[in-house]
Residue, then its C-alpha position, 0 to 999 in steps of 0.5 A: m440801771k435795774s429801773r431803767r432796763l424796766i422801762i424799756i421792757f414796759l415800754i417795748l411790750a406796749a408798742v407789742v400790745l397797740s401794734a396787735f390792737y391796731f392790726l385787729n383793729r384795722r382786720s375788723t373794719d376792711q371786714t366790715s368794708s368789704s361786706s358793706l359793699y357787697v351785692p349778691e347776683e340777681p336771682g335769674i328768671a325761670v322761662e322755657a326757651y326754643r332753639a331756633d331751626f331750619g325746617s319747613v312750612i305749609p303756607s295757607i290762604e284763609a278767607s270765609g263764605l257761606v255752605t251750600g249743598k252740592q247740588e241745590a234746587v227750588i222746586v216749582s209747581e210745574t201745573r195748576g190745580v188744587v193740592e190734595e195731598v203733600s207728602a213730604q216734610i220740612g227737614e224730611y230727607l227724599e230719595k230722586g224722584a220721591p212725591v213731595l205734593r199731588v195736584d188734582s189730575s182729574v182734568a189732566e187725565l181726561s185730556m191726556s185719556q181724549a189724545e191717546q183715543q185721537l193718535k189711535s185713530s190718527q194712527i189708523d187713518f195714517n197706516s191705511v193711507k201708506r198702504a193705499y199710497d203704496g198700492g197707488s191708489a194714493s197720493e204722496a199729499e195725501l200721505a203728506r196730510s196723514r203723517g202729519q195729522f198723525s204726528g200732531a197727534e203724538a206730540t198733544y198725546e205726549d204733552s198731555l201725558k206729561r201734564f198728567e205726570n206734572t200733578v205728581v210734584k217730584t225730587p229731581f235728585a236725592g237730597f233733603l227738603a229744606d224748606l218749603e212754602n206757607e201756602i202749600g196745603t192740602g185744598n189750595y190751589i196752585s199755578e203753574g210755576v209756583r214755588i212750592g220748597k227747596l231740596v238740597d243735596l248734603s252728602a257734600v258740600k261747597v262754600n264759595i270764596f272770593l279771593g283778590g288778584e294775587e292770591v288767586q294766582r297762588i292756589r291750583k284746582g285740587a289743592s287741599a283744602l279745610i272747611r271749618t264750620a262752628s263745629k266741624e271740619l271738613e277735608g276738600r280740595v279745590e273744584a273751580i276757580a273764576l276766569t274772570s272777576d266780579r265786575n262789582t268787587g274786582s276779586f275771583r270766585v273759588v268754589v272749595e266742595a268736601p264729602n260730607p259725613y255728617g248729615e244735616a249736621i252741616r247744613s247750607g247756609f253756615s257760615a264756614d272759614v277755609e283753609i286752602e293749603l299752597p305749596e310746601k317751603d323747606s328750609v326756613i327759620i322755623i320757632p313756635e309762634s308763641a315766641v312771637l310777640q306783637i308790640g305795635a305794628d312789629s314783631w318781636v322775641y326776646v333772644i337769650e344772650e349771655n342767660k340774658a333776655v333781650l328783646k329783638r323785632v323780628g319779621t315774620g312770614t308764613v304760619s304753619g299750625s304752631r310754627i311761624e317762619i320768621i324771615s329776618g331778625l334770627n339765626a338758626g340756633d338763636s335761644v328765644i324764648t316760649t313762656g314766662f314773658k309777663s315777668l321779662s323785660d330787656g335785659a332781665a336774667v334767664i333761667p332757661e330751660y329748652t323745650t323740643a319740637e315734639e314737646e312745642 
């Protein structure tokens, strides 16, 4: 009886031990299984972001052209003769009326002296006939003939005086002597009408650009404009807009002019880009231009949705400085990514850091 009781106690203890071992082994297996199924959450990519908002943009039209001076003139000889002196050099700034060169004036001076004597003689004769006519001793025909001789002598003198003055070639306005013909030198003979050089007034500069019909309708005389050369930028205005198109190209000439504080640092013939401002556009959705990606012919942006980068196609409009107008595909308040595109793909997790308009 006693031995039977011991057997029962032993069986109960064995069952308890086996149950405990099974429970502990099952728990360890569950933990191992659970650990093997755990996938760590993907870390996000740090990016800078911007919330699209309403704002204003200033549209513009851009074109290119060549710089010219405010005034430009080809200097030509108005007389003939041997050059006695060249008074100016290429690149020199000359005031209005400054001498460029002087031609031998001896023949012109002699002609002027003879014409002056003839004028004085004709004037004396005319005065004498006029007195006689007033006294009734000269006819009207004699008076008319004397007046005609006097007028002819006066015209001859004026012409000879002009020819004498033309022996000194002078500048028609203040400016830089842009070039001087190689054959213009002391001792050379020049003829009337020969090109001597070119004078350029660079106190202001002009750029002629050519626009299509649709573009030219959007601008107005007096509109603000920027002229950019390789190293300088000038603020100016639209001075003139052609009313007819070029017969060959169909484009319209637009003249932009700007004051030039840089002097000869900006020269006639320089290439320049011109940007003409159009009326401001208000209450449009704008984002940094850096947020827009060009993929093929379309524009795309990464929009943040639930901390994921989602690639969306957008329609773009006016570019104003570092901003661009969005005309379709975004709403005000949408968050767009502005940096970190190399590491991004559609659907990638991101950690955005938002920037303001001032920071952009």
